[in-house]
C-alpha positions as CSV (number, residue, x, y, z in Angstrom):
1,M,0.4,-18.6,13.7
2,N,-1.7,-15.7,15.0
3,E,-5.2,-16.2,16.4
4,S,-7.0,-14.5,13.5
5,T,-5.4,-16.8,10.9
6,F,-6.1,-19.9,12.9
7,K,-9.7,-18.9,13.3
8,H,-10.1,-18.3,9.6
9,L,-8.6,-21.7,8.7
10,M,-10.7,-23.6,11.2
11,A,-13.9,-21.8,10.1
12,L,-13.4,-21.9,6.4
13,T,-12.4,-25.6,6.1
14,E,-15.6,-26.6,7.9
15,L,-17.9,-24.5,5.7
16,Q,-19.7,-26.6,3.1
17,S,-19.7,-25.1,-0.4
18,I,-19.3,-27.1,-3.6
19,S,-18.9,-25.5,-7.0
20,G,-21.8,-23.3,-7.9
21,H,-23.0,-23.2,-4.3
22,E,-20.3,-21.0,-2.6
23,S,-22.6,-18.7,-0.7
24,S,-21.5,-19.7,2.8
25,V,-17.8,-19.1,2.1
26,R,-18.5,-15.9,0.2
27,Q,-20.5,-14.5,3.2
28,Y,-17.8,-15.4,5.6
29,M,-15.1,-13.8,3.5
30,Q,-17.0,-10.7,2.8
31,E,-17.7,-10.0,6.4
32,A,-14.1,-10.6,7.3
33,M,-12.5,-8.5,4.5
34,S,-14.8,-5.5,4.5
35,A,-12.8,-3.7,7.2
36,Y,-9.5,-4.1,5.2
37,V,-10.5,-2.8,1.8
38,D,-12.0,0.2,0.2
39,E,-14.9,-1.8,-1.2
40,C,-16.1,-5.3,-1.8
41,E,-17.6,-6.5,-5.1
42,V,-19.6,-9.6,-5.8
43,S,-20.1,-10.6,-9.5
44,G,-23.2,-12.1,-11.0
45,L,-21.6,-15.5,-11.0
46,G,-20.6,-15.1,-7.3
47,N,-16.9,-14.1,-7.3
48,L,-15.9,-12.0,-4.3
49,F,-13.1,-9.4,-4.5
50,G,-12.0,-6.6,-2.2
51,I,-10.4,-3.6,-3.8
52,K,-7.6,-1.7,-2.0
53,R,-6.8,1.4,-4.1
54,A,-3.5,3.1,-4.6
55,K,-3.2,6.8,-4.2
56,Q,-2.4,7.2,-7.9
57,A,-5.4,6.6,-10.0
58,D,-3.3,5.3,-12.9
59,A,-1.4,2.8,-10.8
60,P,-1.1,-0.8,-12.1
61,T,-3.4,-3.5,-10.8
62,V,-2.3,-6.7,-9.0
63,M,-4.7,-9.5,-8.5
64,L,-4.6,-12.2,-5.7
65,A,-7.1,-15.0,-6.0
66,G,-8.1,-18.1,-4.2
67,H,-11.2,-20.1,-5.0
68,M,-14.2,-20.7,-2.7
69,D,-15.5,-24.1,-4.0
70,E,-14.7,-27.6,-2.9
71,V,-15.3,-30.9,-4.5
72,G,-18.6,-32.8,-3.9
73,F,-21.6,-34.2,-5.7
74,M,-24.9,-33.2,-7.0
75,L,-28.1,-35.2,-6.7
76,S,-29.2,-36.4,-10.1
77,R,-32.0,-38.9,-9.4
78,I,-34.2,-40.1,-6.5
79,E,-34.7,-43.8,-6.6
80,D,-38.1,-45.4,-5.8
81,N,-36.7,-46.8,-2.5
82,G,-35.6,-43.3,-1.3
83,T,-31.9,-43.5,-2.1
84,F,-30.1,-41.1,-4.4
85,R,-27.8,-41.2,-7.4
86,A,-25.4,-38.3,-8.0
87,V,-22.9,-36.9,-10.4
88,P,-19.4,-35.8,-9.2
89,I,-18.6,-32.1,-8.9
90,G,-14.9,-31.8,-9.3
91,G,-12.3,-34.5,-9.4
92,W,-12.6,-37.5,-7.1
93,N,-10.6,-40.7,-6.4
94,V,-13.6,-43.0,-6.5
95,Y,-12.1,-45.2,-3.8
96,A,-12.3,-42.3,-1.4
97,V,-16.1,-41.9,-1.9
98,P,-17.7,-45.0,-0.3
99,A,-18.8,-45.2,3.4
100,Q,-18.5,-41.5,4.2
101,R,-20.8,-38.9,5.7
102,F,-22.1,-36.1,3.6
103,T,-24.6,-33.2,3.9
104,L,-27.4,-33.0,1.4
105,Q,-28.3,-29.3,1.1
106,T,-32.0,-28.8,0.2
107,Q,-34.0,-25.6,0.0
108,Q,-35.8,-26.8,3.2
109,G,-32.5,-27.4,5.1
110,D,-29.6,-29.7,5.5
111,I,-30.0,-33.5,5.6
112,P,-27.3,-36.0,6.7
113,V,-26.5,-38.7,4.2
114,I,-24.0,-41.5,3.8
115,S,-22.4,-42.9,0.6
116,S,-22.9,-46.6,-0.1
117,A,-20.3,-49.3,0.3
118,V,-20.6,-53.1,-0.2
119,P,-19.8,-55.1,2.9
120,P,-17.3,-57.8,2.4
121,H,-20.0,-60.4,3.3
122,L,-21.9,-59.5,0.1
123,M,-18.9,-59.2,-2.3
124,K,-18.5,-62.0,-4.8
125,Q,-15.1,-63.7,-4.5
126,N,-14.5,-63.3,-8.2
127,A,-15.6,-59.7,-8.4
128,S,-12.9,-57.8,-10.3
129,K,-15.0,-55.0,-11.9
130,P,-13.5,-51.7,-10.8
131,I,-15.8,-49.4,-8.8
132,Q,-17.2,-46.3,-10.6
133,V,-18.9,-43.2,-9.2
134,K,-22.1,-44.2,-11.0
135,D,-22.1,-47.4,-8.8
136,I,-22.2,-45.4,-5.6
137,Y,-25.5,-44.2,-4.2
138,F,-26.3,-42.0,-1.3
139,D,-28.6,-42.9,1.6
140,A,-30.5,-40.5,4.0
141,G,-32.6,-43.2,5.5
142,F,-35.8,-42.4,3.5
143,E,-38.1,-45.3,2.7
144,S,-39.4,-44.0,-0.6
145,K,-39.0,-41.4,-3.3
146,E,-42.2,-39.7,-2.0
147,E,-40.9,-39.4,1.5
148,A,-37.6,-37.9,0.3
149,E,-39.5,-35.4,-1.8
150,G,-41.6,-34.5,1.2
151,Y,-38.4,-33.4,2.9
152,G,-37.6,-31.1,0.0
153,V,-35.1,-33.3,-1.8
154,R,-34.8,-32.5,-5.5
155,P,-32.4,-33.2,-8.3
156,G,-29.7,-30.5,-8.4
157,D,-29.2,-30.4,-4.6
158,P,-25.6,-30.3,-3.5
159,I,-24.0,-33.2,-1.6
160,V,-21.0,-32.0,0.4
161,P,-18.5,-33.8,2.5
162,E,-19.0,-33.5,6.2
163,A,-15.9,-33.4,8.4
164,S,-14.7,-31.4,11.4
165,T,-11.3,-29.6,11.4
166,V,-8.8,-30.7,14.1
167,V,-5.2,-29.9,14.9
168,S,-2.7,-32.8,15.0
169,A,-1.4,-34.0,18.3
170,N,2.0,-32.3,17.9
171,G,0.3,-29.0,17.0
172,K,2.1,-28.8,13.7
173,S,-0.6,-29.8,11.2
174,L,-4.2,-29.1,10.4
175,I,-6.5,-32.0,9.4
176,S,-9.6,-31.1,7.5
177,K,-11.6,-31.3,4.3
178,A,-11.4,-28.6,1.7
179,I,-7.8,-27.4,2.3
180,D,-8.1,-27.1,-1.5
181,N,-8.8,-24.3,-1.5
182,R,-9.8,-22.7,1.8
183,Y,-6.1,-22.3,2.3
184,G,-6.2,-19.6,-0.5
185,C,-9.3,-18.0,1.0
186,A,-7.7,-17.8,4.5
187,L,-4.5,-16.5,3.0
188,V,-6.3,-13.7,1.2
189,L,-7.9,-12.6,4.4
190,D,-4.6,-12.8,6.2
191,V,-2.8,-10.7,3.6
192,L,-5.5,-8.0,3.5
193,E,-5.4,-7.7,7.3
194,A,-1.7,-7.4,7.3
195,L,-1.8,-4.7,4.6
196,K,-4.7,-2.8,6.1
197,D,-2.7,0.3,7.0
198,V,0.0,0.0,4.2
199,D,-0.1,2.3,1.2
200,L,0.6,0.2,-1.8
201,P,1.9,1.7,-5.1
202,F,-0.6,-0.5,-7.0
203,H,-4.3,-1.2,-6.9
204,L,-4.7,-4.6,-5.1
205,V,-7.7,-6.7,-6.0
206,A,-7.8,-9.7,-3.7
207,G,-10.5,-12.3,-3.1
208,A,-11.8,-15.6,-4.3
209,T,-13.5,-17.1,-7.4
210,V,-16.2,-19.6,-7.9
211,Q,-16.4,-22.9,-9.8
212,E,-12.6,-23.4,-10.1
213,E,-13.0,-27.2,-9.6
214,V,-15.2,-27.6,-12.6
215,G,-13.2,-25.8,-15.2
216,L,-11.7,-22.5,-13.9
217,R,-14.9,-20.7,-14.7
218,G,-15.2,-17.9,-12.2
219,V,-11.8,-16.4,-12.8
220,K,-12.4,-15.7,-16.4
221,G,-15.0,-13.1,-15.6
222,A,-12.9,-11.7,-12.8
223,V,-9.9,-11.1,-14.9
224,H,-12.0,-9.6,-17.6
225,R,-13.6,-7.2,-15.1
226,Y,-10.5,-6.0,-13.3
227,A,-7.9,-6.3,-16.0
228,P,-4.9,-7.0,-13.8
229,D,-1.4,-6.3,-14.9
230,I,-0.2,-9.4,-13.0
231,F,-2.1,-12.2,-11.4
232,F,-1.3,-14.5,-8.5
233,A,-3.3,-17.6,-7.7
234,V,-3.0,-19.1,-4.2
235,D,-4.1,-22.7,-4.3
236,A,-3.4,-26.1,-2.6
237,S,-1.8,-29.0,-4.5
238,P,-1.3,-32.7,-3.7
239,A,1.7,-33.6,-1.6
240,G,3.5,-36.7,-2.8
241,D,5.5,-37.4,0.3
242,G,3.0,-39.5,2.3
243,E,4.9,-42.8,1.9
244,G,8.2,-41.2,2.8
245,D,9.6,-40.6,-0.7
246,K,11.9,-37.6,-0.2
247,T,12.2,-37.1,-4.0
248,A,8.4,-36.8,-4.5
249,Q,7.0,-33.3,-5.3
250,G,5.2,-31.5,-2.5
251,Q,7.1,-32.2,0.7
252,L,5.2,-31.1,3.8
253,G,7.1,-28.7,6.0
254,Q,9.5,-27.6,3.3
255,G,7.8,-24.3,2.4
256,F,5.4,-23.0,-0.2
257,L,5.2,-24.4,-3.7
258,L,6.7,-22.3,-6.5
259,R,4.8,-23.8,-9.4
260,V,6.7,-23.8,-12.6
261,Q,4.4,-25.7,-15.0
262,D,1.2,-27.6,-15.3
263,P,-0.8,-28.9,-18.2
264,G,-2.6,-25.6,-18.7
265,H,-0.1,-23.0,-17.6
266,I,3.6,-22.2,-17.8
267,S,4.4,-19.7,-15.1
268,H,5.5,-16.4,-16.5
269,P,9.3,-16.6,-16.1
270,P,10.0,-13.0,-15.0
271,L,7.3,-13.3,-12.4
272,W,8.2,-16.5,-10.8
273,H,11.9,-15.6,-10.9
274,Y,10.9,-12.4,-9.0
275,I,9.0,-14.5,-6.4
276,Q,12.0,-16.8,-6.1
277,A,14.4,-13.9,-5.6
278,Q,12.2,-12.4,-2.9
279,A,11.9,-15.8,-1.1
280,E,15.7,-16.2,-1.1
281,N,16.3,-12.6,0.0
282,A,13.9,-13.0,2.9
283,G,14.9,-16.6,3.8
284,I,11.4,-17.9,3.1
285,P,11.4,-21.7,2.4
286,Y,10.1,-22.8,-1.0
287,Q,10.1,-25.8,-3.3
288,Y,9.7,-26.1,-7.0
289,Y,6.5,-27.8,-8.2
290,F,5.4,-29.3,-11.6
291,S,1.8,-30.3,-11.4
292,Q,-0.6,-32.7,-13.2
293,G,-3.5,-30.4,-12.3
294,G,-4.4,-26.8,-13.0
295,T,-5.3,-23.6,-11.1
296,D,-7.0,-20.3,-11.9
297,A,-3.7,-19.0,-13.2
298,G,-4.2,-21.4,-16.2
299,A,-7.3,-19.4,-17.3
300,A,-6.1,-16.0,-16.1
301,H,-2.9,-15.9,-18.2
302,V,-4.7,-16.2,-21.5
303,M,-7.3,-13.6,-20.8
304,N,-7.4,-10.1,-22.2
305,D,-4.2,-9.6,-24.1
306,G,-2.4,-12.1,-21.8
307,V,-1.7,-11.6,-18.1
308,P,1.6,-12.6,-16.5
309,S,0.5,-15.2,-13.9
310,A,2.1,-17.3,-11.2
311,V,0.9,-19.7,-8.4
312,I,1.9,-19.6,-4.8
313,G,0.9,-23.1,-3.6
314,L,0.5,-25.1,-0.5
315,P,1.3,-28.8,-0.3
316,A,-1.4,-30.9,1.3
317,R,-1.9,-34.7,1.6
318,Y,-5.0,-36.5,0.5
319,I,-6.8,-33.6,-1.1
320,H,-10.1,-34.0,-3.0
321,G,-11.6,-36.2,-0.3
322,H,-13.0,-36.1,3.2
323,Q,-9.8,-35.5,5.0
324,S,-6.5,-33.7,4.1
325,L,-3.5,-32.7,6.0
326,M,-1.3,-29.6,5.8
327,R,1.7,-28.2,7.8
328,L,1.0,-24.9,9.4
329,R,4.5,-23.7,8.7
330,D,3.9,-24.2,5.0
331,Y,1.0,-21.9,5.2
332,E,3.1,-19.3,7.1
333,A,5.7,-19.5,4.3
334,A,3.0,-18.9,1.7
335,R,1.7,-15.9,3.6
336,D,5.1,-14.5,4.2
337,I,6.1,-14.7,0.5
338,V,2.9,-12.9,-0.6
339,L,3.6,-10.1,1.9
340,Q,7.2,-10.0,0.9
341,V,6.4,-9.6,-2.8
342,F,3.7,-7.0,-2.2
343,E,5.7,-4.9,0.1
344,N,8.6,-4.7,-2.4
345,L,6.6,-4.6,-5.7
346,Q,6.8,-1.3,-7.5
347,P,5.2,-0.1,-10.8
348,E,8.5,-0.2,-12.6
349,I,9.1,-3.8,-11.5
350,I,5.6,-4.7,-12.7
351,Q,6.4,-3.1,-16.1
352,E,9.6,-5.1,-16.3
353,I,7.7,-8.3,-15.5
354,K,5.3,-7.6,-18.2
355,G,8.2,-6.9,-20.6
């Protein structure tokens, strides 16, 4: 993995940006991509896309999109004793929430907080009630509601997981929060850098959307704005191999995920067949993936008059929590297939894919 890619992955996974509050990721990406595209555009909602124009004005448009946001919480109430209640932003496994460090982002600055957990000493022996997010509170050490407010704490403030990014002992994996979907953000930057001096026969619109984790919101405006002929989402998905099941979907180290279906999207067959053929021709490892969750492709493919869409995924363990784990070689496979597809994609092929 080249130094630039590794730098982007390390930096992006440590940035703290939940849905609706993606400014830190957007700023990082805009500074990084500006040298590789003809122009960058930021939408009113906060989407960021770089545009690399073809020489032919009437060339088709291809869109490549990650998403900037990560899961977290939003402060909903300050209690009289200075602790906080919060609502989840994005999907959480409730058992991954307690006893973790977070950052409360206020207009006056960042404040460290922790999520509550009941010590075993205080648990009733017959307690069988399952834990719920509403039972968890957040604690910054304030002694009263008034003290918290004096530090600028207000309802609506984001609460974001805090975690540093590290490389595994064998150098093969990255351990961090927010692999979903800073993987896609890093890959977009990687692809744009690789194609900086390449003349493409199509207009490339590449960047990242906002508010994917709360209902695929940002991508709808982006697809409406740029009207792509085909759409590629680059997103992370849960790996099911953590307990050693070799039949589970999402095996780390076995290549990128070629998503076929999820509850909100059936990948456009001519498009994913084209991706598959390009992977096999170039010897790029891949694995089929049928998902229980969605991506921006689910919204993109029903926009406008219908947009042929596909997902180039990355398997990662333990996503939507404080720590997740990915294989660096799976990232390289995902990057390689995007470059392979773009370097061979021609207007007539795009037309065939569209039917």
